[in-house]
PQR file with spaces between the fields and no chain letter, atoms N, CA, C, O and H, PARSE charges and radii, in Angstrom:
ATOM       1  N    MET     1       0.857   -1.205    0.000 -0.4000 1.5000
ATOM       2  CA   MET     1       0.000    0.000    0.000 -0.0000 2.0000
ATOM       3  C    MET     1       0.893    1.256    0.000  0.5500 1.7000
ATOM       4  O    MET     1       1.578    1.530    0.985 -0.5500 1.4000
ATOM       5  N    PRO     2       0.882    2.000   -1.087 -0.5600 1.5000
ATOM       6  CA   PRO     2       1.734    3.197   -1.186  0.2800 2.0000
ATOM       7  C    PRO     2       1.214    4.335   -0.317  0.5500 1.7000
ATOM       8  O    PRO     2       0.003    4.466   -0.139 -0.5500 1.4000
ATOM       9  N    PRO     3       2.097    5.155    0.223 -0.5600 1.5000
ATOM      10  CA   PRO     3       1.691    6.277    1.081  0.2800 2.0000
ATOM      11  C    PRO     3       0.947    7.335    0.285  0.5500 1.7000
ATOM      12  O    PRO     3       1.364    7.693   -0.817 -0.5500 1.4000
ATOM      13  N    ILE     4      -0.155    7.840    0.836 -0.4000 1.5000
ATOM      14  CA   ILE     4      -0.955    8.861    0.146 -0.0000 2.0000
ATOM      15  C    ILE     4      -0.406   10.248    0.482  0.5500 1.7000
ATOM      16  O    ILE     4      -0.403   10.641    1.648 -0.5500 1.4000
ATOM      17  H    ILE     4      -0.494    7.549    1.731  0.4000 1.0000
ATOM      18  N    PRO     5       0.058   10.991   -0.522 -0.5600 1.5000
ATOM      19  CA   PRO     5       0.676   12.305   -0.291  0.2800 2.0000
ATOM      20  C    PRO     5      -0.333   13.394    0.059  0.5500 1.7000
ATOM      21  O    PRO     5       0.008   14.355    0.747 -0.5500 1.4000
ATOM      22  N    GLU     6      -1.561   13.254   -0.405 -0.4000 1.5000
ATOM      23  CA   GLU     6      -2.515   14.336   -0.156 -0.0000 2.0000
ATOM      24  C    GLU     6      -2.939   14.375    1.314  0.5500 1.7000
ATOM      25  O    GLU     6      -3.237   13.336    1.904 -0.5500 1.4000
ATOM      26  H    GLU     6      -1.838   12.473   -0.964  0.4000 1.0000
ATOM      27  N    PRO     7      -2.965   15.586    1.911 -0.5600 1.5000
ATOM      28  CA   PRO     7      -3.287   15.746    3.334  0.2800 2.0000
ATOM      29  C    PRO     7      -4.759   15.522    3.646  0.5500 1.7000
ATOM      30  O    PRO     7      -5.134   15.335    4.803 -0.5500 1.4000
ATOM      31  N    ALA     8      -5.591   15.540    2.609 -0.4000 1.5000
ATOM      32  CA   ALA     8      -7.037   15.385    2.826 -0.0000 2.0000
ATOM      33  C    ALA     8      -7.337   14.041    3.498  0.5500 1.7000
ATOM      34  O    ALA     8      -8.115   13.975    4.450 -0.5500 1.4000
ATOM      35  H    ALA     8      -5.287   15.692    1.669  0.4000 1.0000
ATOM      36  N    SER     9      -6.704   12.959    2.990 -0.4000 1.5000
ATOM      37  CA   SER     9      -6.942   11.632    3.555 -0.0000 2.0000
ATOM      38  C    SER     9      -6.449   11.579    5.001  0.5500 1.7000
ATOM      39  O    SER     9      -7.108   11.008    5.869 -0.5500 1.4000
ATOM      40  H    SER     9      -6.071   13.012    2.217  0.4000 1.0000
ATOM      41  N    PHE    10      -5.279   12.183    5.251 -0.4000 1.5000
ATOM      42  CA   PHE    10      -4.725   12.196    6.605 -0.0000 2.0000
ATOM      43  C    PHE    10      -5.669   12.944    7.551  0.5500 1.7000
ATOM      44  O    PHE    10      -5.919   12.502    8.672 -0.5500 1.4000
ATOM      45  H    PHE    10      -4.743   12.647    4.546  0.4000 1.0000
ATOM      46  N    LEU    11      -6.189   14.089    7.079 -0.4000 1.5000
ATOM      47  CA   LEU    11      -7.116   14.876    7.889 -0.0000 2.0000
ATOM      48  C    LEU    11      -8.371   14.064    8.192  0.5500 1.7000
ATOM      49  O    LEU    11      -8.870   14.069    9.318 -0.5500 1.4000
ATOM      50  H    LEU    11      -5.986   14.448    6.168  0.4000 1.0000
ATOM      51  N    LEU    12      -8.873   13.369    7.178 -0.4000 1.5000
ATOM      52  CA   LEU    12     -10.074   12.551    7.362 -0.0000 2.0000
ATOM      53  C    LEU    12      -9.819   11.463    8.402  0.5500 1.7000
ATOM      54  O    LEU    12     -10.654   11.214    9.272 -0.5500 1.4000
ATOM      55  H    LEU    12      -8.467   13.365    6.264  0.4000 1.0000
ATOM      56  N    LEU    13      -8.659   10.819    8.300 -0.4000 1.5000
ATOM      57  CA   LEU    13      -8.321    9.748    9.238 -0.0000 2.0000
ATOM      58  C    LEU    13      -8.236   10.289   10.665  0.5500 1.7000
ATOM      59  O    LEU    13      -8.786    9.695   11.592 -0.5500 1.4000
ATOM      60  H    LEU    13      -7.981   11.021    7.593  0.4000 1.0000
ATOM      61  N    THR    14      -7.545   11.420   10.838 -0.4000 1.5000
ATOM      62  CA   THR    14      -7.381   11.997   12.174 -0.0000 2.0000
ATOM      63  C    THR    14      -8.735   12.428   12.745  0.5500 1.7000
ATOM      64  O    THR    14      -9.023   12.203   13.921 -0.5500 1.4000
ATOM      65  H    THR    14      -7.099   11.903   10.085  0.4000 1.0000
ATOM      66  N    THR    15      -9.562   13.049   11.899 -0.4000 1.5000
ATOM      67  CA   THR    15     -10.882   13.485   12.372 -0.0000 2.0000
ATOM      68  C    THR    15     -11.717   12.281   12.786  0.5500 1.7000
ATOM      69  O    THR    15     -12.454   12.340   13.770 -0.5500 1.4000
ATOM      70  H    THR    15      -9.328   13.232   10.944  0.4000 1.0000
ATOM      71  N    GLY    16     -11.601   11.188   12.031 -0.4000 1.5000
ATOM      72  CA   GLY    16     -12.345    9.968   12.360 -0.0000 2.0000
ATOM      73  C    GLY    16     -11.915    9.421   13.714  0.5500 1.7000
ATOM      74  O    GLY    16     -12.752    9.057   14.539 -0.5500 1.4000
ATOM      75  H    GLY    16     -11.002   11.140   11.231  0.4000 1.0000
ATOM      76  N    LEU    17     -10.601    9.366   13.938 -0.4000 1.5000
ATOM      77  CA   LEU    17     -10.078    8.863   15.215 -0.0000 2.0000
ATOM      78  C    LEU    17     -10.523    9.758   16.369  0.5500 1.7000
ATOM      79  O    LEU    17     -10.947    9.278   17.420 -0.5500 1.4000
ATOM      80  H    LEU    17      -9.921    9.661   13.267  0.4000 1.0000
ATOM      81  N    PHE    18     -10.415   11.086   16.149 -0.4000 1.5000
ATOM      82  CA   PHE    18     -10.820   12.021   17.202 -0.0000 2.0000
ATOM      83  C    PHE    18     -12.321   11.906   17.471  0.5500 1.7000
ATOM      84  O    PHE    18     -12.769   12.027   18.611 -0.5500 1.4000
ATOM      85  H    PHE    18     -10.070   11.476   15.296  0.4000 1.0000
ATOM      86  N    GLY    19     -13.084   11.671   16.412 -0.4000 1.5000
ATOM      87  CA   GLY    19     -14.543   11.508   16.555 -0.0000 2.0000
ATOM      88  C    GLY    19     -14.859   10.303   17.437  0.5500 1.7000
ATOM      89  O    GLY    19     -15.696   10.381   18.336 -0.5500 1.4000
ATOM      90  H    GLY    19     -12.720   11.573   15.486  0.4000 1.0000
ATOM      91  N    LEU    20     -14.179    9.188   17.168 -0.4000 1.5000
ATOM      92  CA   LEU    20     -14.402    7.982   17.969 -0.0000 2.0000
ATOM      93  C    LEU    20     -14.008    8.226   19.421  0.5500 1.7000
ATOM      94  O    LEU    20     -14.723    7.826   20.340 -0.5500 1.4000
ATOM      95  H    LEU    20     -13.499    9.124   16.437  0.4000 1.0000
ATOM      96  N    ALA    21     -12.862    8.887   19.625 -0.4000 1.5000
ATOM      97  CA   ALA    21     -12.389    9.175   20.983 -0.0000 2.0000
ATOM      98  C    ALA    21     -13.390   10.086   21.693  0.5500 1.7000
ATOM      99  O    ALA    21     -13.717    9.870   22.860 -0.5500 1.4000
ATOM     100  H    ALA    21     -12.281    9.212   18.879  0.4000 1.0000
ATOM     101  N    GLY    22     -13.868   11.100   20.984 -0.4000 1.5000
ATOM     102  CA   GLY    22     -14.838   12.036   21.573 -0.0000 2.0000
ATOM     103  C    GLY    22     -16.125   11.315   21.964  0.5500 1.7000
ATOM     104  O    GLY    22     -16.681   11.559   23.034 -0.5500 1.4000
ATOM     105  H    GLY    22     -13.602   11.275   20.036  0.4000 1.0000
ATOM     106  N    ALA    23     -16.590   10.429   21.092 -0.4000 1.5000
ATOM     107  CA   ALA    23     -17.820    9.682   21.379 -0.0000 2.0000
ATOM     108  C    ALA    23     -17.629    8.828   22.633  0.5500 1.7000
ATOM     109  O    ALA    23     -18.518    8.750   23.481 -0.5500 1.4000
ATOM     110  H    ALA    23     -16.138   10.231   20.222  0.4000 1.0000
ATOM     111  N    GLY    24     -16.462    8.190   22.742 -0.4000 1.5000
ATOM     112  CA   GLY    24     -16.173    7.348   23.915 -0.0000 2.0000
ATOM     113  C    GLY    24     -16.170    8.175   25.187  0.5500 1.7000
ATOM     114  O    GLY    24     -16.710    7.755   26.211 -0.5500 1.4000
ATOM     115  H    GLY    24     -15.740    8.253   22.053  0.4000 1.0000
ATOM     116  N    LEU    25     -15.555    9.364   25.120 -0.4000 1.5000
ATOM     117  CA   LEU    25     -15.499   10.231   26.306 -0.0000 2.0000
ATOM     118  C    LEU    25     -16.903   10.683   26.700  0.5500 1.7000
ATOM     119  O    LEU    25     -17.252   10.694   27.881 -0.5500 1.4000
ATOM     120  H    LEU    25     -15.116    9.705   24.288  0.4000 1.0000
ATOM     121  N    LEU    26     -17.699   11.051   25.708 -0.4000 1.5000
ATOM     122  CA   LEU    26     -19.066   11.507   25.995 -0.0000 2.0000
ATOM     123  C    LEU    26     -19.866   10.383   26.641  0.5500 1.7000
ATOM     124  O    LEU    26     -20.606   10.604   27.600 -0.5500 1.4000
ATOM     125  H    LEU    26     -17.415   11.041   24.749  0.4000 1.0000
ATOM     126  N    ARG    27     -19.712    9.182   26.107 -0.4000 1.5000
ATOM     127  CA   ARG    27     -20.435    8.037   26.672 -0.0000 2.0000
ATOM     128  C    ARG    27     -19.999    7.779   28.107  0.5500 1.7000
ATOM     129  O    ARG    27     -20.817    7.475   28.975 -0.5500 1.4000
ATOM     130  H    ARG    27     -19.112    9.002   25.328  0.4000 1.0000
ATOM     131  N    ARG    28     -18.689    7.907   28.341 -0.4000 1.5000
ATOM     132  CA   ARG    28     -18.166    7.636   29.684 -0.0000 2.0000
ATOM     133  C    ARG    28     -18.671    8.685   30.673  0.5500 1.7000
ATOM     134  O    ARG    28     -18.995    8.364   31.816 -0.5500 1.4000
ATOM     135  H    ARG    28     -18.024    8.153   27.636  0.4000 1.0000
ATOM     136  N    ASN    29     -18.738    9.940   30.224 -0.4000 1.5000
ATOM     137  CA   ASN    29     -19.178   11.023   31.118 -0.0000 2.0000
ATOM     138  C    ASN    29     -20.657   10.874   31.481  0.5500 1.7000
ATOM     139  O    ASN    29     -21.046   11.096   32.628 -0.5500 1.4000
ATOM     140  H    ASN    29     -18.475   10.200   29.294  0.4000 1.0000
ATOM     141  N    LYS    30     -21.477   10.496   30.497 -0.4000 1.5000
ATOM     142  CA   LYS    30     -22.925   10.432   30.765 -0.0000 2.0000
ATOM     143  C    LYS    30     -23.327    9.194   31.556  0.5500 1.7000
ATOM     144  O    LYS    30     -24.506    9.007   31.853 -0.5500 1.4000
ATOM     145  H    LYS    30     -21.161   10.316   29.565  0.4000 1.0000
């Protein structure tokens, strides 16, 4: 799998990870 140079994919991946982490934190708090 060749590395993707465009930052859009990296941004999408990071946002997805942060989204999952945020959801977990919200669930834990409530």
